[in-house]
Structures are given as C-alpha cells and as structure tokens.
MARDRENBA-557740 format. One record per atom (N, C-alpha, C, O): x, y, z. Coordinates in steps of 0.1 Angstrom, whole numbers, plus 5000, padded with zeros to 4 digits. Atoms other than C-alpha are relative to their C-alpha. Layout:
<sites>
XYZ
...
</sites>
This chain:
<sites>
499849875007
502857491479
499050054992
499050174991
501049915002
499957551461
498950035013
498350145012
500850004992
497857541489
500450135012
499650215017
499549914994
500157771510
499650184999
499350265009
500449865002
499658121492
498849995001
498250085007
501149895000
496558121489
499049955013
497749955013
499950034987
496358001525
499450125007
498450145014
499749844993
497358361535
499350124993
499150224999
500749925007
495658541506
498549985007
497750075007
501750014995
492158391524
500150045014
499050045020
499949934988
493458551556
500550115004
501050165014
499449835003
494158871541
501749985007
501949995019
499049994988
497758831551
501049954988
501949864989
499150005009
499358861517
501350055000
502450014995
498549934998
501859121527
500549945009
501749985011
499350114987
502858851557
500849934988
502049944987
499450135008
503558571527
500850074990
501650004984
499149975008
505158821505
501550035011
502650015006
498949984989
507658891536
501049875004
502149855009
499550184992
508058531545
500849944986
501849864988
499650065013
508958451503
501350095000
502450044997
498749925003
511258771506
500949945008
501949905002
499450084987
512858601542
500549904992
501749924991
499950145008
513058261521
501049994989
501749894987
499050015012
514958381490
501950095010
503050065006
499249965003
517158581507
501449825015
502649815015
499650134995
518158211532
500849934991
501949894993
499250095011
518458041499
501450094995
502250024989
498849945008
521358301487
501149925007
502149885000
499050074990
523358131519
500149854996
501249804993
500450115005
521857781510
500149924991
500049804992
499850065011
522357741477
501549965000
501749844998
498650015007
526257761471
500249835009
500649735004
499350144993
526757491503
499449894994
500149784992
500650135004
523857271488
500849974987
500849854984
499250035010
526157301457
500949865003
500849754998
499050064999
529057141471
499649865008
500249755008
500250114992
527156901494
499649904989
499949794991
500050115013
525856741457
500749974994
500549864990
498850075003
529056731444
501049935011
501949865006
499050074990
530956601479
499149814998
499649704995
500650124995
528256331487
499449914990
499249954978
500950115008
526556011472
499050105000
498750195009
501449904997
523456181458
499049914999
498049974994
501350084997
521055901462
500149985016
499349905021
499850024987
522355921499
499150185007
498250195016
500649885004
521556301496
498449985003
497950025013
501349995002
517856231486
499749925011
498749975016
500650094988
517355961515
499950135009
498950195011
499949924991
518656221539
498950134999
498350175009
501549895002
515956511527
499149935000
498549965010
501550054999
513056311524
499849905017
498849845020
499650024981
513956211564
499550095005
498550085011
499749844995
514456561573
498250064995
497350105003
501149895001
511656711557
498549965004
497750025011
500750074994
509456461562
499150025012
498050055014
499750004985
509856451596
499050145006
498050135013
500149864997
509356841599
498950054995
498450165000
501249944999
506256871583
498749935003
497649985002
501250094997
504256561595
500050055018
498950065024
499949954991
505656681629
498750135005
497950135015
501249854998
503457061623
498949924997
498049935005
501650095002
500556821609
499949985014
499350075021
500550024985
500356671644
499950095007
499050095016
500549884991
500656991658
498550094997
497850155006
501149934999
497757131640
498849915003
497749965007
501050074990
495756821650
499650065012
498550115014
500450004989
496356881685
499450185004
498950225015
500149845000
495857271683
498850034995
498350144997
501549955011
492757261662
500450084982
499950044971
499649915006
494457521638
501850035002
502550015012
498649924996
497957681632
500250134996
499750204987
499649834999
499158001635
500850064983
501950014980
499449945013
500358171601
501450005001
501849934992
498650045003
504058181607
500549835000
501549804993
500050105002
503857811614
500149954981
501049914974
500350005011
502257791583
500750014986
500749934977
498649915006
504958031566
501449905000
502349884991
498750095000
507657791580
499649854993
500549774996
500150055010
506357541557
500449984988
501149904982
499549925013
506657701530
501650024997
502349994987
498650055006
510057761535
501249915004
502449925001
499550184997
511157401549
500150004981
501050014974
500450045014
509757341515
500850034992
501649954988
499149995006
511557561494
501049995002
501650004992
498149984999
515157561505
500349824999
501349764996
499650135005
514457181501
499949994981
500549914974
500050035018
513557231460
501650065001
502550014993
498349975008
517257431462
501149935002
502349965002
498850105000
519057131468
498949854993
499249744990
501150125005
516456891455
500149994985
500349894978
500150055017
516056951418
501950014994
502349934986
498850075002
520157031415
500549865000
501249804992
499550164996
520556691429
499649954990
500349894983
500350095006
518256561411
501049994983
501649894979
499350025008
519756661378
501750004998
502350004987
498450035000
523556621387
499649854998
500149794988
499950165000
522356241392
499449964988
500149874983
500450025013
520656201361
501350014987
501649934978
498350025004
524156341345
499949895002
499449804996
498550104996
526156121363
499449894996
500349844989
500650145005
523755791353
499749964986
499249864982
500949985012
523055901318
501250044991
502050134994
498949965008
525255881285
500050164996
499250254999
500449875008
525756181267
498749964989
497650014993
500950005012
523556091238
498550025004
497550054997
501350054991
520756041261
499650115007
498750105015
500449864986
520556381280
499150074992
500050164996
501249935008
517856571259
499049915004
498049965010
501550074998
515456271263
499649995016
498650035021
500649994988
515756211299
499850175007
499150175017
501049874999
515056611304
499050014996
498250075003
501350025000
512256551286
498849915009
497649945010
500850074998
511156261303
500050055016
499050045022
500249964989
511856401337
498850165002
498350205012
500849914995
509756701332
498649984993
497950084994
500850035002
507156501315
499449925019
498549935028
500050104983
507056281351
499650125008
498650115015
499949914986
507356591372
498650084994
497950105004
501049895004
504456821350
498749885004
497649905010
501250164997
502356451353
499150035019
498050045023
500350004981
502356481395
499450135002
498450145009
500549864996
501856881393
498549984996
497750075000
501149965006
498756811374
499049995014
498350065020
500950084983
497556541405
499850095007
498650135007
499849904993
498556811428
499350114998
498750165007
501249875002
496757101413
498349954999
497550025004
501450024999
493356901408
499749925014
498549895017
500150014985
493756791445
500150085003
498950125003
499949934993
494857091459
498150114992
497750214997
501649955005
490957211437
499649965013
499750025024
500850054987
489356971457
499950025017
498850035024
499449974987
491157031491
499950135003
499750135015
500349854998
490857411491
498950025002
498450085012
501849925002
487257471482
499449905005
498549935013
501650065000
485257151483
499250014991
499450104982
501249985008
482257091467
498850055008
498650045020
501149984994
478957211473
498949964987
498849994976
501250085008
476056991461
500649914992
500049864982
499650125014
478556751443
500750054990
501349984982
499849945013
479657051419
501450055005
501550145014
498749925006
483457121412
499750064995
498650064990
500149925010
484457411396
501249994993
502250044999
498250025007
487457321371
499750064987
498950044978
500249935012
488157561346
499250084998
498850094986
500949944997
485857791356
498649994995
497950084993
501250085003
483057531345
499249895010
499649775009
500250114998
481057341366
499749835000
498749804993
500650105001
481156961373
499649925012
500349905022
500750104989
478856741393
500949855000
500849754993
499250114995
481656491411
498749835006
498749705006
500950114994
478656311427
500250015014
499249975021
499849984982
479656361464
500550115003
501150194996
500049854996
479856641485
501650005011
501749935021
498950004993
483356711500
500250145006
499750245002
500149884992
484356941527
501250044995
501949974988
498449955004
487557171522
500750005012
500350055023
499350014990
490057101542
501050065010
501750145003
499349904997
492157251568
501650004997
502149904991
498649995006
495857341562
500949895008
501749885000
499950084990
497157101587
499649874997
500349775000
500350145013
495256801564
500849994994
501849914995
499049985010
496856941538
501949895002
502549804997
498150034997
500656901553
499849875005
500949825007
500050194990
499656511570
500249914984
500949824982
499750065013
499256421531
501550024992
502249944987
498950005004
502256611520
501049905009
501849825003
498950034991
504456491550
499949834993
501049794989
499750185005
503556061535
500750094990
501850134993
499250025016
504756151500
501050025001
501650014990
498849985002
507956221512
500649855003
501449804996
500050124997
507955891530
500149934989
501249884986
500750105013
506755711502
501050074986
501050024975
499149985008
509155891482
501649965006
502550004998
499350064993
511855751505
500149834996
501149764993
500150195003
510855361499
500649974988
501649904985
499449985020
510855431460
502149994996
502849924989
498449975002
514655571464
500949885003
501649824996
499450134999
515755311483
500149904993
500849804996
500450145009
514755081456
500850014987
500749934978
499349955014
516955251429
501549935002
502449955011
498450065006
520055061417
500750064989
500050074979
499549925010
522355261394
501549975004
501949935015
498750025006
525755251377
500350144995
499750194986
500149885006
527055591373
500949954987
501549854984
499350005019
528455661335
501250075007
502350025005
498849924997
530755921353
500250005013
499550015023
499450084985
532855841378
500750145006
501750205002
499549834990
533256171403
501549975006
501949875001
498750004992
536856171424
499850025011
498850095010
500049964984
536956221461
499950155004
500950215001
499949845001
535956601469
501350045014
500950035026
499049934989
539356761492
499650115005
498750185001
500349835001
539357061507
499350045010
498749975017
501149914989
537757351528
498850014990
498949984978
501350015005
534157411520
500450094991
500150064979
500049885008
535157731506
500549964985
499749974975
499250025005
538157611484
499049904985
499149914973
501150065012
534957361467
499250054997
498350004990
501349945007
532857611461
500750114991
500150164982
499249865008
535357871447
500149914990
500449974980
499450115019
536057561417
498450034996
498850094985
501049975006
532257641406
500450124996
500350134983
500149905003
532957981405
501150024992
500950114984
499249975009
536257971387
500049964986
500550034977
500750065011
534857751361
499550124991
499950174980
501049965011
532457951348
500850195004
500050285005
498849875004
535358281348
500649984991
500950074983
499249975012
537058111327
499249934985
499749944974
501250005005
533957971310
499050134997
498150125005
500849874997
532158321302
498549984990
497350014993
501450045003
529658201276
499549895006
498649874998
500550094991
528457931298
499350075012
498350055018
501149914992
527958201321
498850154998
498150225005
500549915007
526558421303
498649954996
497650024998
501050065003
524158171290
499349915012
498149925010
500650034982
522958011327
499350115002
498150105003
500649924992
522358331339
498850054991
497750054996
501149975006
520058451312
499349914996
498349964991
501350085009
518158151300
499349985016
498249925015
500650004991
517358151340
498550105003
497550095010
500849874994
515558471338
498049965002
497250015009
501650055004
511958281326
499549895013
498449885016
500850054990
512058041356
500450125014
499850095024
500649844988
512558401382
498650004996
497850005006
501549915000
509258511363
498949925004
497849955008
501450114993
507758141371
499950005010
498849985016
499850064982
508858101404
499050145008
498350125017
501249884998
506958501407
498749955001
497849945009
502050025005
503858421389
499749895009
498749935015
500250134998
503758061405
499850025018
498949965025
500550024985
503958161445
500450135008
500950155019
500349854992
503558561447
498850044991
497650034992
501249945009
502058721419
498849944996
497850014994
501350085002
499558461410
498750015008
497550035004
501449994988
497558441445
499750164998
498550184998
500849875001
497158821440
499450004989
498249984990
500950045012
496358811405
498449954999
497449984992
501650065004
493258601410
499150075013
497950075010
500649984985
492158721447
500550134997
501550135005
500049884997
492759091440
499550084985
498950194985
500049965017
492659141396
498649954999
497550004999
501650125004
490258831389
498950045007
497850065002
501350024986
488158871426
499649794997
498749715000
501050205000
487858461417
500449895012
501649875011
499850104995
488058191441
501249884999
501549854988
499150065006
490957931446
500349904997
501249835001
500250145010
489757671424
500550074987
500949984980
499849935009
490757931396
501649995005
502549944999
498950004995
493657961414
500949894997
502049904991
499850075001
494257641416
500149904984
501049824981
500050015007
493157561383
501250064992
501849994984
499249965010
495557771366
501349925000
501949914990
499150034997
498357611382
500149834991
501149784987
500650135011
496457251361
500850034988
501749964983
500049955017
496757481327
501549974999
502049904989
498649995004
500757531334
500049894996
500149854984
499350135006
501357191337
499949904991
500649804988
500550055011
499457081313
500850064985
500549994975
499849945008
501257321290
501549935002
502149904992
498650015002
504757231304
500149824997
501049774990
500250165010
503656831298
500350024987
501249964981
500250015019
503056911261
501350034999
501649984989
499349985006
506557041261
501349915001
502349884994
499450165000
507956751275
499849894988
500649804986
500150085004
506856571253
500350054986
500549974977
499949995013
507256791221
501250074999
501550094987
499249914999
510257001228
500749984989
500750054979
498850035006
513056781211
499449994981
500249984971
500249985012
511156801178
499250094993
498850084981
500449855006
509457151177
501750044996
502250064985
498849955005
512857261179
501749944997
502849965001
499050125005
514756971158
501350084995
502550084998
499249915005
516257191140
500950135000
501650184992
499649844993
517157501160
501149985011
500849905020
499550034988
520057501183
499450095011
498550185010
501349954991
519157571216
500550125006
499950145016
499949844994
520457941225
498750044991
497850114996
501149905007
518058041193
498849935007
497749995005
501450044997
515257831210
500050065014
499050135017
500149894989
515858001242
499750144997
498950185005
500349885007
515558351224
498849985000
498150045009
501549965003
512158261211
499150015011
498150095013
500850034988
510758111245
499950115009
498850135014
499549964993
512258351263
498850184999
498250245008
500949885005
510258681242
498749925000
497849985005
501750034997
506958461240
499650015017
498450025020
500850044986
507158441282
499750145001
498750175006
500449844996
507358861282
499250014994
498650105000
500949995006
504858841256
498449995011
497550065014
501550044992
502358621279
499650105009
498550155010
500049914984
503558831312
499250174994
498450215001
500749885004
502259181291
498549954995
497950054990
501150045003
499059011282
499350015008
498150065007
500850064987
498258891315
499650205011
498750235019
500449894995
498559261327
498750114994
498050204999
500949895005
496359421300
498749914997
497949954988
501850065001
493059151306
500449975012
501449975020
500550044987
491059051331
498849904996
497649934997
500850085005
489858711318
500149885009
501349885012
499350114994
489958371339
500249924989
500949824993
499550085010
490258201303
501250044993
501749954986
498949935007
493058421290
501049925012
502049855009
499150024991
494558361324
500849824999
501949785002
500050184999
494157951320
500850054984
502150044984
498850075015
495757961279
501150085002
502050064995
498649944999
498558231293
500349875007
501049795000
499050104991
499557951318
500149924994
501249874996
499950145007
498957661292
501450044992
502449974990
498449945004
501657901276
501050025009
502249985007
498750014991
503657981303
500849855003
502049845006
499650124994
504157611312
500749954988
501749894990
498850045010
505357541276
501550085000
502650034998
498649905002
507857821275
500849985011
502049995008
499050004991
509457771306
500649865003
501849855006
499050165003
509857361305
501049974990
502049904991
499049985012
511057451270
501050025004
501949945004
498349904997
513757681283
500749865010
501949825008
499350094991
514257401312
500949874995
501849804998
499550165009
514757131288
501250024995
502149944995
499249965010
517057351266
501350045008
502450035003
498649944991
519457501295
500149905006
501349915006
499650104992
519757201314
500349914993
501149845000
499150115012
520656961281
501150074993
501850024985
498849945007
523057251273
501249985009
502349945004
499350004993
524557261304
500749875005
501849875012
499750135000
524856871307
501449914992
502149814993
498550055012
527056921275
500850055002
501850024995
498849875005
529357201283
500849955020
502049955023
498950034988
530257101323
499949895005
499049805003
499650194998
531656791337
499249995011
499050105015
501250034992
529156651362
501349995014
500949985025
499249984982
532356671393
499550134999
499450175011
500349804994
531357071392
498950044995
498750164994
501550004998
527457011385
499450045009
498250085008
501249934989
526257111416
500550115006
500050165016
499949864995
528257411420
500250074992
500550194993
499949875014
528357541387
498650045000
498350154997
501449975001
524457501390
499250095011
498150155011
500249914983
524357681426
500550154999
499950255004
499649865006
526357961413
499050084991
498550194993
501449905009
523758051385
499450015005
499250135008
500750004990
521557971408
499550135008
498450165011
499949914991
522458261430
499250124992
498450204998
500349905010
521658501399
498750005000
498250114996
501050015007
518358371396
499350055018
498450145019
500249904986
517858461439
500150145003
499150215007
499749885006
519158761435
499150104991
499150224993
500949925010
516758881408
498749985006
497850055001
501350034998
513658731427
499850105015
498750165018
499949874987
514958951462
500050134991
499150214994
500149865005
515359241440
498350014997
497750085004
501450025005
511659161422
499350015014
498250085013
500850074993
510359061454
499450125006
498350165006
500249864993
511059381475
499850104993
500250204998
500849915005
509559581450
498549965000
497650045001
501250035004
506559371445
499149965013
497949945013
501049984987
505459351482
500350135008
500450145020
500449855000
505359721481
498350045005
497550044996
501449965003
501859831492
499250014991
498149974991
500749965009
501159961463
499249854987
498149844981
500350065005
501159661445
498749915005
497849874997
501050084993
498759471470
498550075001
497550045007
501349904994
496459801466
499149934986
499749924975
501149975010
492959731442
500749884993
501149795001
499450075009
494559531411
501350104992
501550134980
498949945003
497659721412
501249844996
502449854994
499150124999
499259351408
500850004984
501949974982
500049995013
498859401369
501550064998
502349994992
498549925001
502259671370
501049945005
502149995006
499050084995
503959361386
500649964987
501749974983
499950105010
503459151357
500750074983
501450024974
499249935008
504259451331
501749995000
502649954993
498549994997
507559511348
501049884997
502049894991
499450135006
508459121345
500149944987
500849854982
500350025018
507359131308
501450094998
502250054989
499249955006
509759371307
501549974998
502350004989
498950064996
512459201324
501049874991
502249844989
499750105013
512258931298
500150014992
500449924984
499749975014
512459121270
501550055001
502350054992
498449985001
515659251283
501249915000
502249934994
499350105000
517058921290
500349944988
501449894985
499650045012
516158821255
501050054992
501949994986
498449905006
518459131241
501149935005
501849874997
498350024993
521659041265
499949854991
501049824986
499850155004
520758651249
500650064986
501850034983
500050015015
520758781213
501450104999
502050094988
498549935002
524059031219
501349874999
502349874990
499150065002
525958731229
499849884993
500849804993
500650105009
524358491209
501049924989
500849814985
498850095011
527758411185
501049935011
501549825010
499050074988
529658331215
499249855008
499949775014
500150134993
527458051229
500449854989
500849874978
499550125011
528357671211
498649984995
497549965002
501350015010
525857651184
499649894995
498649884988
500050165002
526257291179
499349925005
499049815001
500950084993
524257201204
498450024998
497950135001
501650024998
520357091200
499749945011
500549895020
500650064991
517756981218
499949844999
499449775008
500250195003
517756611206
501649935006
501949815006
</sites>
C-alpha cells in the first residue's frame, strides 16, 4: 500500500489513482455497514481466517499474472489497492471487536496501546522494505531520511508484481498464526437473529439513543480521515509535485509516521494520565491541524519528516483514546455495527474531500499545498465542535 500510490506517480497517473481512491470510498460506503454486521454475527477468528485466504489468493493470482505478462496494467494494480483497502475496512473493526471480546475492562487501554505498538513496528519494517524495493540502490547506497547509507550490496528496484508476491505470502503467514490462536471470550455474545437490515438498524438505534457517543465517535474520527488522505493520496503528490523528491523520501516519511505512532503507543497512557479522553482528543486534533498547516507553508524534506513523526503521535494517540472510550461505552454485542456506523462519516468526508482534491487544480505544479490547508481547517473545525459538545461526553474515562 506504500508502493501502489508511488507506482501511479511514477507513471504520471496520479489523476487515475485519485479516481480509483474515490471509487474505493464509494464502494466502502456500502461495504462497511455489511462488514459491521458480519463482525457481530460470526466467530471473529473465522472472519480473519476467511479474509486472509480470500485476499491472499487474489493478490497471489495477480502477482502470477504479472510474472506471466512481464508487467501489470495500471487498472490491475489499482484493483489490488481496492481489494486491500476493502479488507482494511473489515480487518481493523474486527480486530478491535475481537480484542474487546477477550479482554477484561481494566485492560482495555493497555491492549489498545499494545496493538498500536505492534502495528506500527510492522509498518516501520514495511516502510524500510518499500524504500529498498521501490528505488533499489546505486553502488550500494540507500537514501534514508535524506542521507546516503552504504549497505554494501546493490539491489535492483523491484517490479510491482514482485512486491505483490511478497505481500500475498504475508496473508498466508497470517492464516497460520491466526489458526494457532486459542482464546476464551470475556464477553459472551448471544446469537444474532433477524434480517440484515434489522441487525444494521441496531447500531443506528444505539447511537440515536446515545448522542454523546455519536458526536464523540464522529468528531474523533476526523484525525484519521486526514491521515488516510495524506497516506494514500495527498502525500504522494506532496513529495512528487511539491518537494520534487523520489520514492525513498515518500517511503521514509511513512517510516517517520510509524515511529511517531510507536512512541504514542508506548507513552500515550502516561502522557495523558491525569487527563480525560475527550480533552486529550481535542488537544491532539488541534496539533494535527497545525501539522497540516505547517506542511502547506514549507518545502523541506526534513520538515516533512518532523511533521510525519508528529502526525504519527497525534493519529495513534487519538486512535488509542477513541478505541478505549468506545470499548468502555459500547457493548461488545454491538461493537462491529456501531463502529461501522461511525466509520460511515469517515467515508463520506473522504469522498467529499477526494471529490475536491482530485480536481486538476490540485495536481498542477505544487497546488497540493492548498489541499493541506483545507484539511487543516477541517481539523480545527472538528476540534471546535468537540469543545462545544465537551460537557456531554463521559469525562470520567481516561486513557489508563
């Protein structure tokens, strides 16, 4: 998922990738509510096993086509992005629902922090791998954070289908690991009955009754929206068009983001120990708005790396806080559906922003900086709305 946007940029097809990302979010709008119902109805371990087999097989087959054809058409590369992104839409909600199901309430914050640390550590490895595979080395020199490092060997840049081959293998490795999991649920779910619509409506009804949970869930998602926009669309244009740098800078920026998120996973519970969750989310949302405004006004890879480090801290911090809050206020029986309803706001906002940012104006010269300004303004608005609703939230909940 680091390689695909850059692959489109290198083929002067960022406009096409913008359309693919836009289409992916449209499909997600209909897929996410269904995925929430699947998560709450079926054994979550079996859902994971099914996902790894299906997605791994699709990507493996596409890699095989690439080896047979010598290269892959852009639309097939884009299809891998769509499939992976749709997998994300069920994988992460299922992961959090599964963790809530097997964790005692007193350990919720600790578990969300551990998940963040593990997830970001693997992303750092992925970013380092992407740096090497996307650009290769020249006379054994690999550029990391804008500085040349001699790794002692020459590595040719990989074709996209070769990267897909490695990616496909990871799904089957995951299948084996998940098969080995033995667990005893702490929260016992009753069997879901009724039509799909009836099950989906339960999530809407819960949030309709619990308005503070709805407002907190929706507004706290805004940082994640900004992160997804930067990660899969804005960032590649920023590096390619504004900074006019190569793929190693793009991949290294993802490493810096992951380092920041890793730090947040380790320290979030201690930094905000004496602060309630809503207040922590407000502060982190404001800081994220300042990050996007800073990037819109500067032209330096080192400022980019610093801001991505901070973005990793703020997004991971908000995610840990949001999930901990929802763990404590949403019953496990409804967690998948409630989460999917809240995620719909995420998707709608992304669709609106992509509809704007994929306009030719934002891809002309370095006009992508205006997209960063708009995103920053939206983050400030979300922080303001969180402040307005602050007293309605459960202020007794903290990140510990």
